[in-house]
C-alpha positions as a Python dict, from the first residue, in 0.01 Angstrom:
ca = {
    (1, 'M'): (0, 0, 0),
    (2, 'I'): (-211, -293, 4),
    (3, 'N'): (-106, -590, 264),
    (4, 'I'): (-172, -944, 129),
    (5, 'I'): (-126, -1143, 359),
    (6, 'T'): (-113, -1584, 268),
    (7, 'S'): (-174, -1861, 506),
    (8, 'G'): (-234, -2251, 452),
    (9, 'C'): (-2, -2537, 335),
    (10, 'S'): (208, -2651, 91),
    (11, 'Y'): (-30, -2560, -167),
    (12, 'T'): (-34, -2248, -39),
    (13, 'V'): (329, -2226, -84),
    (14, 'G'): (326, -2294, -488),
    (15, 'W'): (36, -2047, -554),
    (16, 'R'): (180, -1766, -344),
    (17, 'C'): (472, -1782, -568),
    (18, 'E'): (304, -1714, -870),
    (19, 'F'): (62, -1478, -696),
    (20, 'E'): (324, -1248, -640),
    (21, 'K'): (432, -1311, -997),
    (22, 'I'): (133, -1178, -1148),
    (23, 'L'): (50, -930, -895),
    (24, 'N'): (361, -782, -983),
    (25, 'D'): (358, -386, -876),
    (26, 'P'): (487, -210, -619),
    (27, 'I'): (171, -100, -458),
    (28, 'Y'): (121, -454, -295),
    (29, 'R'): (342, -591, -9),
    (30, 'H'): (295, -985, 44),
    (31, 'M'): (336, -1103, 439),
    (32, 'P'): (327, -1513, 386),
    (33, 'T'): (276, -1760, 676),
    (34, 'G'): (240, -2100, 668),
    (35, 'N'): (447, -2347, 489),
    (36, 'S'): (434, -2727, 439),
    (37, 'A'): (254, -3023, 592),
    (38, 'C'): (43, -2734, 842),
    (39, 'G'): (-278, -2835, 993),
    (40, 'N'): (-589, -2586, 1041),
    (41, 'D'): (-521, -2460, 1395),
    (42, 'I'): (-124, -2364, 1296),
    (43, 'I'): (-276, -2193, 954),
    (44, 'T'): (-528, -1959, 1167),
    (45, 'R'): (-250, -1888, 1456),
    (46, 'G'): (-30, -1765, 1177),
    (47, 'A'): (-257, -1576, 977),
    (48, 'I'): (-413, -1412, 1316),
    (49, 'H'): (-5, -1308, 1393),
    (50, 'R'): (6, -1143, 1091),
    (51, 'M'): (-323, -978, 1099),
    (52, 'T'): (-269, -816, 1395),
    (53, 'Q'): (139, -769, 1316),
    (54, 'A'): (-20, -570, 966),
    (55, 'R'): (-264, -354, 1126),
    (56, 'K'): (18, -258, 1375),
    (57, 'L'): (285, -214, 1142),
    (58, 'Y'): (76, -47, 850),
    (59, 'P'): (-253, 132, 1029),
    (60, 'G'): (-470, 281, 767),
    (61, 'E'): (-348, 64, 481),
    (62, 'K'): (-563, -177, 305),
    (63, 'I'): (-499, -529, 440),
    (64, 'I'): (-640, -867, 258),
    (65, 'C'): (-564, -1168, 452),
    (66, 'I'): (-585, -1512, 206),
    (67, 'V'): (-631, -1835, 394),
    (68, 'M'): (-603, -2133, 204),
    (69, 'F'): (-748, -2430, 482),
    (70, 'S'): (-566, -2788, 518),
    (71, 'G'): (-723, -3104, 528),
    (72, 'L'): (-922, -3130, 838),
    (73, 'H'): (-732, -3431, 987),
    (74, 'R'): (-458, -3295, 1025),
    (75, 'N'): (-326, -3192, 1334),
    (76, 'E'): (-45, -3087, 1558),
    (77, 'I'): (102, -3184, 1901),
    (78, 'R'): (287, -2959, 2142),
    (79, 'I'): (622, -3135, 2275),
    (80, 'E'): (765, -2908, 2518),
    (81, 'H'): (1216, -2946, 2526),
    (82, 'D'): (1213, -3146, 2801),
    (83, 'H'): (953, -3441, 2688),
    (84, 'P'): (1157, -3827, 2613),
    (85, 'L'): (1025, -3745, 2251),
    (86, 'Y'): (1165, -3426, 2161),
    (87, 'N'): (1545, -3466, 2081),
    (88, 'D'): (1444, -3767, 1817),
    (89, 'I'): (1216, -3620, 1692),
    (90, 'V'): (1371, -3261, 1606),
    (91, 'K'): (1680, -3481, 1501),
    (92, 'N'): (1536, -3763, 1271),
    (93, 'S'): (1262, -3547, 1099),
    (94, 'D'): (1326, -3607, 731),
    (95, 'H'): (1158, -3267, 662),
    (96, 'E'): (1199, -2953, 890),
    (97, 'Y'): (881, -2813, 818),
    (98, 'F'): (713, -3078, 1036),
    (99, 'L'): (838, -2884, 1326),
    (100, 'G'): (659, -2586, 1336),
    (101, 'M'): (727, -2317, 1600),
    (102, 'N'): (498, -2029, 1742),
    (103, 'P'): (446, -1763, 1499),
    (104, 'S'): (570, -1496, 1639),
    (105, 'E'): (875, -1715, 1713),
    (106, 'F'): (942, -1760, 1327),
    (107, 'N'): (987, -1555, 998),
    (108, 'H'): (847, -1792, 740),
    (109, 'T'): (977, -1565, 450),
    (110, 'D'): (1325, -1716, 604),
    (111, 'T'): (1300, -2059, 423),
    (112, 'Q'): (1722, -2073, 425),
    (113, 'N'): (1740, -2156, 748),
    (114, 'L'): (1512, -2433, 829),
    (115, 'P'): (1783, -2670, 913),
    (116, 'Q'): (1943, -2443, 1181),
    (117, 'W'): (1606, -2468, 1354),
    (118, 'K'): (1581, -2574, 1716),
    (119, 'P'): (1319, -2373, 1917),
    (120, 'K'): (1279, -2442, 2297),
    (121, 'N'): (907, -2604, 2206),
    (122, 'I'): (754, -2698, 1893),
    (123, 'W'): (435, -2794, 1728),
    (124, 'Y'): (479, -3129, 1591),
    (125, 'K'): (275, -3148, 1265),
    (126, 'S'): (134, -3500, 1154),
    (127, 'G'): (136, -3281, 817),
    (128, 'G'): (-18, -3530, 532),
    (129, 'Y'): (-83, -3947, 507),
    (130, 'G'): (-176, -3982, 864),
    (131, 'G'): (222, -3867, 1028),
    (132, 'Q'): (354, -4141, 821),
    (133, 'G'): (542, -3922, 617),
    (134, 'N'): (792, -3845, 903),
    (135, 'A'): (1078, -4021, 939),
    (136, 'S'): (1111, -4023, 1297),
    (137, 'M'): (995, -4394, 1447),
    (138, 'A'): (889, -4241, 1783),
    (139, 'G'): (695, -3967, 1593),
    (140, 'R'): (501, -4188, 1325),
    (141, 'K'): (439, -4412, 1627),
    (142, 'L'): (288, -4097, 1818),
    (143, 'W'): (91, -4028, 1526),
    (144, 'E'): (-34, -4408, 1448),
    (145, 'T'): (-191, -4445, 1854),
    (146, 'Y'): (-314, -4088, 1765),
    (147, 'Y'): (-555, -4184, 1462),
    (148, 'K'): (-627, -4526, 1580),
    (149, 'T'): (-725, -4442, 1931),
    (150, 'I'): (-801, -4050, 1957),
    (151, 'H'): (-928, -3855, 1613),
    (152, 'S'): (-1248, -3785, 1575),
    (153, 'K'): (-1386, -3648, 1238),
    (154, 'E'): (-1647, -3447, 1396),
    (155, 'E'): (-1373, -3308, 1660),
    (156, 'R'): (-1173, -3187, 1340),
    (157, 'Y'): (-1512, -3050, 1167),
    (158, 'I'): (-1593, -2855, 1517),
    (159, 'R'): (-1263, -2696, 1527),
    (160, 'V'): (-1219, -2585, 1187),
    (161, 'L'): (-1532, -2404, 1158),
    (162, 'E'): (-1448, -2245, 1509),
    (163, 'N'): (-1142, -2108, 1336),
    (164, 'I'): (-1324, -2007, 1074),
    (165, 'L'): (-1517, -1798, 1302),
    (166, 'L'): (-1240, -1669, 1476),
    (167, 'L'): (-1086, -1516, 1156),
    (168, 'Q'): (-1378, -1401, 1084),
    (169, 'G'): (-1416, -1145, 1426),
    (170, 'T'): (-1064, -1103, 1397),
    (171, 'A'): (-1078, -1000, 1065),
    (172, 'K'): (-1346, -746, 1153),
    (173, 'K'): (-1175, -596, 1458),
    (174, 'L'): (-865, -516, 1274),
    (175, 'D'): (-1046, -410, 967),
    (176, 'I'): (-894, -663, 740),
    (177, 'E'): (-1082, -832, 430),
    (178, 'I'): (-1048, -1143, 425),
    (179, 'V'): (-1064, -1469, 162),
    (180, 'F'): (-1129, -1817, 280),
    (181, 'T'): (-1085, -2137, 9),
    (182, 'T'): (-980, -2470, 99),
    (183, 'W'): (-683, -2669, -90),
    (184, 'Q'): (-969, -2917, -178),
    (185, 'N'): (-1311, -2980, -77),
    (186, 'V'): (-1326, -3028, 280),
    (187, 'F'): (-1683, -2996, 361),
    (188, 'F'): (-1822, -3326, 230),
    (189, 'E'): (-1743, -3680, 361),
    (190, 'T'): (-1596, -3932, 80),
    (191, 'D'): (-1525, -4291, -37),
    (192, 'L'): (-1180, -4254, 122),
    (193, 'E'): (-1069, -4234, 492),
    (194, 'D'): (-954, -3869, 607),
    (195, 'T'): (-596, -3981, 606),
    (196, 'N'): (-637, -4106, 239),
    (197, 'F'): (-643, -3760, 66),
    (198, 'E'): (-350, -3689, -11),
    (199, 'N'): (-313, -4096, -134),
    (200, 'A'): (-587, -3976, -356),
    (201, 'I'): (-435, -3657, -506),
    (202, 'A'): (-124, -3811, -598),
    (203, 'M'): (-308, -4091, -738),
    (204, 'K'): (-505, -3834, -987),
    (205, 'Y'): (-819, -3931, -828),
    (206, 'I'): (-1121, -3725, -683),
    (207, 'P'): (-1282, -3910, -398),
    (208, 'K'): (-1688, -3930, -431),
    (209, 'R'): (-1911, -3684, -204),
    (210, 'T'): (-2131, -3835, -9),
    (211, 'K'): (-2276, -3639, 203),
    (212, 'A'): (-2236, -3304, 354),
    (213, 'L'): (-2039, -3253, 704),
    (214, 'W'): (-2323, -3011, 784),
    (215, 'D'): (-2583, -3310, 767),
    (216, 'V'): (-2380, -3532, 907),
    (217, 'Y'): (-2340, -3325, 1209),
    (218, 'P'): (-2651, -3085, 1262),
    (219, 'E'): (-2606, -3059, 1624),
    (220, 'H'): (-2317, -2795, 1503),
    (221, 'N'): (-2496, -2616, 1258),
    (222, 'Y'): (-2489, -2348, 1477),
    (223, 'L'): (-2098, -2285, 1369),
    (224, 'W'): (-2170, -2339, 1019),
    (225, 'W'): (-2434, -2110, 989),
    (226, 'N'): (-2241, -1793, 1133),
    (227, 'V'): (-1978, -1887, 826),
    (228, 'E'): (-2011, -1617, 645),
    (229, 'K'): (-2006, -1756, 262),
    (230, 'D'): (-1948, -1471, 2),
    (231, 'N'): (-1563, -1499, 173),
    (232, 'W'): (-1522, -1842, -3),
    (233, 'C'): (-1356, -1860, -271),
    (234, 'F'): (-1437, -2223, -456),
    (235, 'I'): (-1410, -2340, -871),
    (236, 'D'): (-1790, -2419, -843),
    (237, 'N'): (-2100, -2446, -625),
    (238, 'E'): (-1998, -2805, -500),
    (239, 'Y'): (-1739, -2646, -201),
    (240, 'N'): (-1470, -2796, -515),
    (241, 'S'): (-1138, -2607, -454),
    (242, 'L'): (-761, -2647, -615),
    (243, 'G'): (-750, -3005, -545),
    (244, 'E'): (-996, -3079, -817),
    (245, 'Y'): (-901, -2794, -1018),
    (246, 'H'): (-545, -2958, -1083),
    (247, 'I'): (-705, -3326, -1110),
    (248, 'L'): (-988, -3191, -1393),
    (249, 'N'): (-698, -2996, -1579),
    (250, 'G'): (-451, -3268, -1578),
    (251, 'F'): (-243, -3026, -1387),
    (252, 'V'): (-52, -3294, -1145),
    (253, 'S'): (331, -3248, -1059),
    (254, 'P'): (515, -3557, -1160),
    (255, 'D'): (717, -3520, -867),
    (256, 'D'): (531, -3559, -576),
    (257, 'G'): (103, -3542, -665),
    (258, 'H'): (107, -3156, -598),
    (259, 'P'): (11, -2916, -875),
    (260, 'S'): (245, -2805, -1101),
    (261, 'T'): (365, -2424, -1197),
    (262, 'E'): (147, -2393, -1470),
    (263, 'C'): (-202, -2546, -1251),
    (264, 'Y'): (-76, -2252, -945),
    (265, 'Q'): (-39, -1994, -1234),
    (266, 'K'): (-375, -2126, -1450),
    (267, 'W'): (-595, -2143, -1079),
    (268, 'C'): (-449, -1765, -972),
    (269, 'H'): (-573, -1644, -1321),
    (270, 'E'): (-841, -1810, -1338),
    (271, 'I'): (-982, -1812, -994),
    (272, 'L'): (-857, -1631, -725),
    (273, 'I'): (-778, -1312, -893),
    (274, 'P'): (-1154, -1314, -1050),
    (275, 'H'): (-1270, -1362, -707),
    (276, 'M'): (-1105, -1091, -555),
    (277, 'K'): (-1133, -875, -886),
    (278, 'N'): (-1530, -920, -774),
    (279, 'R'): (-1557, -793, -448),
    (280, 'N'): (-1311, -498, -507),
    (281, 'L'): (-1046, -624, -325),
    (282, 'I'): (-773, -553, -572),
}
């Protein structure tokens, strides 16, 4: 058997459904994690949980982990059950995916049971749009305060590099092949504020890239230099990925700005699967 782990945000939820259909062979066992609104910290924890679980369950079998990182601006806050905002956030969040659990507490394939969630503690995810996609007014104010007073692009860049290195190391330790990609180009500064990325994608606008983050923050290149570039899957040499691909090819869903089903299919056929075949992973 070949075990394939996928971890990411809503973009990954979209493409991995088509990926499974394409690899319609009993030799493959799919182990998904991650869901809508996920930021890179929870994407990383989910991937590590699945890798550890897979290696314990299937010793000696081939395991591949595909991680699609989301926007660097996304974050999550640990809200414990006795926190004064807990009941308001759990009750009023308009999308259960904003209420993240620890990977070990939740079977991510059981999407039918999301409305019954009420974990002891939650990871409250900002999701896109700077946390303003939540219905909970208390949650919106919390994220508004965070982005106005605490959020740092530099800190989030450091964090995603640390996540990449953590995943690289875990994969090596567990003898797992890893594939990295991003929901769109996240390694360059643009003409937009971080939290406006989703608006740009929905409006079919590709933000203008101005300067690579490793040039903006060279003091952190000790992290960047340790990123193994051969593990990465992009649509070109400019670090563009699925977000740019679906705009350039006119595959934007009319519903919410996400890629269309046809786009997910073509991206798997033209970009992801050829990359994996070139590395002899499948």
